[in-house]
C-alpha positions in Angstrom: -62.4 -87.6 -68.7 -60.3 -88.4 -66.1 -56.7 -87.0 -64.4 -53.2 -86.9 -65.3 -52.4 -89.3 -62.7 -54.9 -91.3 -63.8 -54.1 -91.7 -67.4 -50.2 -92.3 -66.7 -51.3 -95.5 -64.3 -54.1 -96.6 -66.7 -50.8 -96.3 -69.7 -48.5 -98.2 -67.4 -50.7 -101.1 -66.9 -51.7 -101.6 -70.4 -47.9 -100.9 -71.9 -45.9 -101.8 -69.2 -42.1 -102.4 -69.8 -42.8 -100.8 -73.3 -40.3 -97.3 -73.6 -41.9 -94.4 -73.4 -39.0 -92.0 -72.6 -35.5 -92.2 -74.5 -33.1 -89.3 -74.0 -29.7 -90.2 -74.4 -28.4 -93.0 -73.6 -31.2 -94.1 -71.1 -34.6 -95.5 -72.1 -37.4 -95.1 -69.4 -40.5 -98.2 -69.4 -44.5 -96.6 -68.9 -44.0 -98.8 -65.6 -40.5 -97.2 -64.6 -42.1 -93.2 -65.3 -45.2 -94.4 -63.3 -43.2 -95.6 -60.3 -41.3 -93.2 -60.2 -43.7 -90.4 -60.5 -45.4 -92.0 -58.1 -42.9 -91.9 -55.5 -42.2 -88.2 -56.2 -46.0 -87.6 -55.2 -45.4 -89.7 -52.7 -42.0 -88.2 -51.3 -44.0 -85.1 -51.6 -47.5 -86.1 -49.2 -44.6 -86.9 -47.1 -43.7 -83.5 -46.2 -46.7 -82.5 -46.0 -47.8 -81.1 -49.2 -51.2 -80.3 -49.4 -53.7 -80.4 -52.4 -53.7 -77.7 -54.1 -50.1 -76.9 -52.8 -47.8 -75.0 -55.9 -44.9 -76.5 -56.7 -41.8 -74.8 -59.3 -39.8 -77.4 -61.9 -37.1 -75.4 -62.6 -35.4 -78.2 -64.7 -33.8 -78.5 -68.0 -34.8 -81.1 -70.6 -34.0 -84.3 -68.7 -35.5 -87.5 -67.6 -36.6 -85.3 -63.9 -38.7 -83.0 -65.9 -41.0 -85.3 -66.9 -41.3 -87.2 -63.7 -41.5 -84.6 -61.1 -44.5 -82.8 -63.3 -45.8 -86.2 -62.7 -45.3 -86.5 -59.5 -47.0 -83.3 -58.7 -49.9 -83.2 -59.9 -50.8 -86.6 -58.6 -50.0 -85.8 -55.0 -53.2 -83.5 -56.0 -50.3 -79.9 -56.8 -50.2 -77.9 -58.9 -46.9 -77.8 -61.2 -45.7 -74.5 -62.4 -42.9 -74.7 -64.6 -40.7 -71.5 -64.8 -39.0 -70.9 -68.0 -35.2 -71.4 -67.3 -34.1 -69.1 -69.7 -35.3 -66.1 -67.4 -33.1 -64.0 -65.0 -33.3 -63.4 -61.4 -35.9 -60.5 -60.7 -38.3 -62.3 -63.4 -37.9 -66.1 -61.6 -38.8 -64.3 -58.2 -42.0 -62.6 -59.4 -43.1 -65.6 -60.7 -42.5 -67.8 -57.8 -43.5 -65.1 -55.6 -47.1 -64.2 -57.3 -47.7 -67.9 -57.3 -46.8 -68.8 -54.2 -44.8 -71.7 -54.7 -43.9 -73.9 -51.3 -41.3 -75.9 -53.2 -39.2 -76.0 -56.1 -37.4 -78.9 -58.5 -33.8 -77.0 -59.8 -30.6 -78.5 -60.8 -26.8 -77.2 -59.0 -27.0 -74.5 -62.3 -29.5 -72.4 -60.9 -28.5 -72.8 -57.1 -26.3 -69.4 -56.5 -29.8 -67.4 -58.7 -32.1 -69.4 -56.0 -30.0 -68.5 -52.6 -29.9 -64.6 -54.1 -34.1 -64.4 -54.6 -34.9 -67.2 -51.9 -35.2 -64.6 -49.1 -37.4 -62.3 -51.2 -40.1 -66.1 -51.1 -41.8 -66.1 -48.4 -43.9 -69.0 -48.9 -40.5 -71.4 -50.8 -39.8 -73.6 -47.5 -37.7 -76.4 -49.6 -35.4 -76.7 -52.3 -34.7 -80.0 -53.5 -31.6 -79.9 -56.4 -31.0 -82.8 -58.6 -27.5 -83.6 -57.5 -25.6 -86.3 -55.7 -24.7 -83.4 -52.4 -26.8 -81.4 -51.1 -26.0 -77.7 -51.1 -26.3 -76.0 -47.9 -30.0 -75.3 -46.9 -31.6 -77.3 -49.6 -31.9 -80.6 -50.1 -31.0 -83.6 -52.8 -33.6 -85.0 -55.4 -33.0 -88.6 -53.9 -34.3 -87.2 -50.4 -38.1 -86.9 -52.0 -38.4 -90.0 -53.8 -40.4 -92.3 -51.7 -40.5 -95.7 -50.9 -43.9 -96.3 -51.6 -44.3 -96.9 -55.4 -48.0 -97.2 -55.4 -50.4 -94.1 -56.7 -50.9 -91.9 -53.7 -54.4 -91.9 -52.0 -55.3 -88.4 -53.1 -59.0 -87.4 -53.9 -58.5 -85.2 -57.3 -61.3 -84.0 -59.4 -60.9 -83.4 -63.3 -61.7 -79.8 -62.5 -59.1 -79.4 -60.0 -55.6 -77.4 -61.0 -53.1 -79.4 -62.5 -50.7 -76.2 -63.7 -49.5 -73.2 -64.2 -48.4 -71.3 -67.0 -46.9 -68.3 -67.2 -47.0 -66.2 -69.9 -46.3 -62.5 -71.2 -47.9 -60.2 -69.6 -49.0 -57.1 -71.8 -48.6 -55.3 -69.1 -45.0 -55.8 -68.6 -45.3 -59.3 -66.2 -45.9 -62.0 -66.9 -49.8 -63.7 -66.3 -49.9 -67.2 -64.7 -52.7 -68.8 -67.2 -54.8 -71.9 -64.6 -55.3 -75.1 -66.2 -57.2 -77.9 -65.2 -56.6 -82.2 -65.6 -59.3 -81.8 -68.0 -57.9 -78.5 -70.0 -55.0 -81.0 -70.3 -56.5 -84.2 -71.3 -58.7 -82.8 -73.7 -56.0 -81.1 -75.2 -53.8 -84.2 -75.3 -56.6 -86.1 -76.6 -57.6 -83.7 -79.4 -54.4 -83.6 -80.7 -53.8 -87.3 -81.0 -56.9 -87.6 -83.0 -56.1 -84.9 -85.4 -52.7 -85.7 -85.8 -53.7 -89.5 -86.1 -51.3 -89.8 -83.5 -50.7 -94.6 -82.7 -48.7 -96.2 -80.4 -46.3 -96.6 -83.1 -45.7 -92.7 -83.1 -42.2 -91.7 -81.3 -41.6 -87.7 -81.3 -38.9 -86.1 -81.3 -38.9 -83.1 -78.7 -36.2 -80.7 -79.5 -38.4 -77.7 -77.3 -38.2 -76.7 -74.0 -40.5 -78.4 -71.6 -41.5 -75.3 -69.9 -43.4 -74.5 -73.4 -47.3 -75.8 -73.4 -46.2 -76.9 -76.7 -43.3 -79.4 -75.8 -45.7 -80.5 -73.3 -48.9 -81.5 -74.6 -47.5 -82.6 -78.0 -44.9 -83.6 -77.7 -45.5 -85.5 -74.3 -48.7 -86.0 -72.9 -50.7 -86.6 -76.2 -48.2 -89.6 -77.2 -48.3 -90.5 -73.5 -52.1 -90.6 -74.5 -51.5 -92.5 -77.6 -49.0 -95.4 -75.7 -47.0 -93.6 -78.7 -43.3 -93.3 -76.7 -41.1 -89.2 -77.3 -37.4 -89.1 -77.4 -36.8 -85.8 -75.3 -33.9 -84.1 -76.5 -31.7 -80.9 -73.9 -33.4 -78.3 -76.9 -32.7 -77.7 -80.6 -29.0 -78.2 -82.0 -29.0 -77.9 -85.7 -25.7 -80.2 -85.8 -26.9 -82.9 -83.7 -30.6 -82.8 -85.3 -30.3 -84.8 -88.2 -28.5 -87.7 -86.8 -30.5 -88.0 -84.0 -33.4 -87.9 -86.2 -32.0 -90.4 -87.9 -30.9 -92.8 -84.6 -34.3 -92.5 -83.1 -36.8 -93.0 -85.9 -38.3 -90.1 -85.5 -41.8 -89.7 -87.2 -43.3 -86.7 -86.0 -41.9 -83.8 -84.2 -42.9 -80.1 -82.9 -40.9 -76.7 -83.9 -41.5 -73.3 -84.9 -40.4 -71.1 -87.9 -36.9 -71.0 -87.2 -36.5 -74.1 -86.3 -37.4 -74.6 -90.1 -35.6 -71.7 -91.4 -32.7 -73.1 -89.8 -33.5 -76.6 -91.1 -34.0 -75.6 -95.0 -30.0 -74.5 -95.0 -28.2 -77.7 -93.4 -25.8 -79.5 -95.7 -25.9 -82.8 -96.5 -29.6 -83.6 -95.6 -29.5 -86.7 -98.2 -26.7 -88.4 -95.5 -29.4 -89.1 -93.1 -32.7 -91.6 -93.4 -35.2 -89.6 -92.2 -37.8 -91.7 -93.9 -39.6 -92.5 -90.3 -40.2 -88.7 -90.6 -44.7 -88.9 -91.0 -45.2 -85.0 -90.3 -43.6 -82.0 -88.6 -45.8 -79.2 -86.4 -45.4 -75.9 -86.9 -47.0 -72.8 -84.3 -45.9 -70.0 -82.5 -45.8 -67.9 -85.3 -46.9 -67.2 -88.7 -44.1 -69.2 -91.1 -43.3 -67.7 -94.9 -44.8 -69.6 -97.8 -41.2 -70.2 -98.9 -40.0 -71.3 -95.7 -42.6 -73.9 -95.5 -42.5 -75.1 -99.5 -38.8 -75.4 -99.4 -38.9 -77.8 -96.3 -41.5 -80.0 -97.8 -39.4 -80.2 -101.2 -36.2 -81.4 -99.2 -37.3 -83.2 -96.0 -40.3 -85.3 -98.0 -42.2 -84.6 -95.0 -45.1 -82.4 -94.0 -45.9 -79.8 -92.5 -48.9 -79.1 -90.0 -49.9 -75.8 -89.3 -51.5 -74.8 -86.1 -53.2 -72.4 -83.8 -52.7 -72.1 -79.9 -51.9 -70.2 -76.9 -51.5 -70.8 -73.2 -54.9 -69.8 -72.6 -55.9 -72.5 -74.1 -53.8 -75.1 -73.3 -52.3 -75.2 -75.9 -53.4 -76.3 -79.2 -56.9 -74.9 -80.5 -56.6 -75.4 -84.8 -54.8 -77.0 -87.2 -54.6 -77.9 -90.8 -55.9 -81.6 -91.4 -53.2 -84.2 -92.0 -55.1 -85.7 -94.4 -57.5 -83.8 -96.7 -57.1 -79.8 -98.3 -54.1 -77.7 -96.0 -54.2 -73.9 -96.5 -50.7 -73.1 -96.0 -50.2 -69.6 -94.3 -53.7 -70.5 -92.9 -54.0 -72.1 -89.4 -56.1 -74.6 -90.4 -59.1 -75.4 -88.7 -61.1 -75.8 -85.0 -59.8 -79.2 -83.2 -62.9 -81.4 -82.4 -64.7 -80.1 -79.7 -62.9 -76.4 -80.0 -65.9 -73.7 -81.3 -64.2 -71.0 -82.4 -65.2 -67.3 -84.2 -63.8 -64.0 -84.9 -65.7 -61.3 -83.4 -66.0 -57.4 -85.2 -65.4 -54.3 -83.7 -69.0 -53.8 -83.1 -69.2 -57.2 -80.8 -70.7 -58.9 -83.9 -69.8 -62.2 -85.0 -67.4 -61.3 -88.6 -68.2 -62.8 -92.1 -66.1 -65.1 -93.7 -63.4 -62.9 -94.9 -63.7 -60.3 -92.2 -61.3 -59.2 -89.5 -61.9 -59.1 -86.2 -60.7 -60.6 -82.9 -60.5 -64.1 -83.1 -62.2 -66.1 -79.7 -62.0 -69.7 -78.6 -64.6 -72.0 -76.8 -64.3 -75.2 -75.3 -62.7 -77.6 -72.8 -59.2 -76.1 -73.0 -59.8 -72.8 -72.2 -58.3 -72.2 -68.8 -59.8 -71.7 -65.7 -58.5 -68.2 -65.9 -55.3 -65.9 -64.3 -53.8 -67.0 -61.2 -54.9 -63.8 -58.8 -56.2 -61.4 -61.6 -59.4 -61.4 -61.6 -59.9 -58.0 -63.8 -57.7 -59.8 -66.3 -59.7 -62.9 -66.5 -62.1 -61.2 -66.7 -61.4 -59.4 -69.8 -59.9 -61.9 -70.9 -63.0 -64.8 -70.8 -66.4 -63.4 -71.5 -69.8 -65.8 -71.7 -67.5 -68.4 -71.8 -65.1 -67.3 -75.0 -61.5 -66.9 -74.5 -60.5 -63.4 -76.5 -57.1 -64.6 -77.9 -56.7 -60.6 -78.7 -55.0 -62.4 -81.3 -57.0 -60.7 -85.0 -57.4 -63.0 -88.0 -60.2 -64.1 -90.5 -61.9 -67.3 -91.1 -63.0 -68.1 -94.9 -65.9 -69.6 -97.0 -64.4 -72.7 -96.4 -63.6 -72.2 -92.2 -60.3 -72.0 -92.5 -59.0 -69.3 -89.8 -56.2 -67.0 -90.8 -53.7 -64.8 -88.4 -53.5 -60.9 -89.3 -51.5 -59.6 -86.7 -52.1 -59.2 -82.9 -53.9 -56.9 -80.9 -51.7 -55.6 -78.8 -47.6 -54.9 -79.8 -46.5 -58.3 -79.4 -43.1 -59.3 -80.7 -42.1 -63.6 -81.3 -39.2 -64.1 -81.6 -37.9 -67.5 -82.6 -41.7 -68.6 -80.8 -41.2 -66.2 -78.0 -43.5 -64.0 -77.2 -42.1 -60.6 -76.0 -44.2 -57.6 -74.8 -42.5 -54.1 -75.2 -43.7 -52.9 -72.6 -41.8 -55.4 -70.2 -38.3 -53.9 -72.4 -39.2 -50.7 -71.9 -39.4 -51.3 -68.4 -36.2 -52.0 -68.3 -34.7 -49.6 -70.1 -36.5 -46.3 -68.4 -34.3 -47.6 -65.4 -31.1 -46.8 -67.3 -29.9 -43.2 -65.9 -28.9 -42.7 -69.9 -31.9 -43.4 -70.9 -34.7 -40.3 -71.3 -37.0 -42.3 -73.6 -38.0 -45.6 -75.5 -39.9 -47.8 -77.8 -39.4 -51.2 -78.6 -40.6 -52.8 -81.6 -40.6 -56.0 -83.6 -39.6 -56.3 -87.4 -39.4 -58.7 -89.7 -36.1 -61.2 -89.6 -35.8 -64.2 -92.2 -34.2 -66.3 -89.4 -36.0 -65.3 -86.0 -39.6 -64.2 -87.9 -38.6 -60.8 -85.9 -35.9 -59.0 -83.8 -36.2 -56.8 -81.7 -35.4 -53.2 -81.8 -35.2 -50.5 -79.1 -35.5 -47.0 -79.9 -33.9 -45.0 -77.6 -34.2 -41.0 -77.1 -30.7 -40.7 -74.6 -31.1 -38.1 -71.7 -29.2 -34.7 -71.8 -26.3 -35.3 -74.5 -24.9 -38.5 -72.3 -25.0 -41.3 -75.0 -24.8 -44.3 -73.8 -23.4 -46.7 -76.1 -24.6 -49.7 -77.5 -22.8 -52.7 -76.0 -23.8 -50.7 -72.7 -27.1 -50.8 -73.1 -27.8 -54.3 -74.6 -25.0 -55.4 -71.0 -27.5 -53.6 -69.4 -30.5 -55.4 -71.0 -28.7 -58.8 -70.1 -29.0 -57.8 -66.2 -32.3 -57.9 -66.1 -34.2 -59.6 -68.8 -34.0 -63.7 -70.6 -31.3 -63.4 -73.5 -34.3 -64.1 -76.5 -36.1 -60.2 -74.9 -32.9 -58.1 -75.3 -32.8 -56.0 -78.2 -31.0 -56.6 -81.0 -30.9 -53.8 -82.8 -30.6 -50.1 -80.7 -31.8 -46.6 -82.6 -30.9 -43.6 -81.1 -33.4 -40.9 -82.0 -33.6 -37.0 -81.2 -37.0 -37.8 -80.7 -40.2 -40.0 -80.6 -42.7 -39.6 -83.7 -46.0 -38.8 -81.6 -50.3 -38.7 -81.9 -51.8 -35.9 -81.2 -52.3 -37.6 -77.5 -48.5 -37.8 -77.0 -48.6 -41.6 -77.0 -45.6 -43.0 -79.1 -46.9 -44.4 -82.9 -45.8 -47.7 -82.7 -46.6 -48.5 -86.6 -44.5 -45.4 -87.9 -41.3 -46.9 -86.0 -42.1 -50.7 -87.5 -42.8 -48.7 -91.0 -39.1 -46.3 -90.7 
């Protein structure tokens, strides 16, 4: 299987000057990607970096994200992509939890990093992608070493390569640790399932801190000798012109993206004939959205399923053969899936239970959380927490979440994290957060609040308070004031009653 660094070196030797990544007005070849990633790796080693050291990547979608990720893993380090939408408290927790020694970022985040740096005992160096070095920090150029040859570091395929922080069930995110084997196995499986070739060009509109972007639109085309178009993000106004200009053959999105694209006018003005297929994951897609998109854009949607704890993708609908709308498809080659009923036995076709997964894509474990790891990884199987069933043809379907996770626009949100913030507001006596169906975002975050005494805060005050402590996508879009919460005999809030209201 090898390592991620070996994959880049091999592909650079094979494809050389072929363009791997197009970003705005820049084009980066395979050879340039290899050389620059090696320079970063050698720069880290020259500054004393050790094998296994964690390095944070707090960057938007720019070429340096790709270079930094590959440079870190080539040096034997562990890349820790940080969600750039998070606020200070959230970033502080992640960088502290992973004990990041170094961080690569942009001027946009300098002040935020300054505010939290004193609480990060292990963070010794911050590299900023800028011409001038901010006080107490270094420029990215200082990290680049003149030696552009592959570094001499012995790396095993079972060594950690990345830590992906997922929304935590108890209000704090957990770091899913992925190995080189995890990344390469899943990239190979995606290439095989999607029949990706060197002629394919993937357009990436998702943030690179997502495993979807990392695997489907970065590592998969790299593995196949294809190319990618890196977009700063999803812009409805820019999407169709970019698709036409770059002649992309595929892209990956979440249901929200497809719902928005369905409403775009003048699609017929653009030549989208190069588009071969589109990938959809992160949340279930409505049948009407699915059908409208395929009719409008004449491109096939491939629905799939995965989670960070399984690197990225576990199953997809076949690109050729029978697709079942609403299904998450068939397990990828080399991936085992089954449904476990409540009594612990394997469920029969059509019977609901928890979906479990086994294979080389399953994470090494949660960083610094042996208890959660033991709960999630049992007898070689990953217990996903997703409830579903498998039909007689072997196609899997998701019915709901074992926990109360909300998926808004493809982002995972756990009510407990939002409730913990609301609990610190002086005028909030009690709160409960649930997800409710939304035609565009999939789900919206709704907060039910019992005011403390008679001093009821305004909805604007609550929203502003949340924005100070939470990423914007986690903040409630609806706030409902109630006199009391519906509760069970054990005094637990009946969330289902709130969802059904």
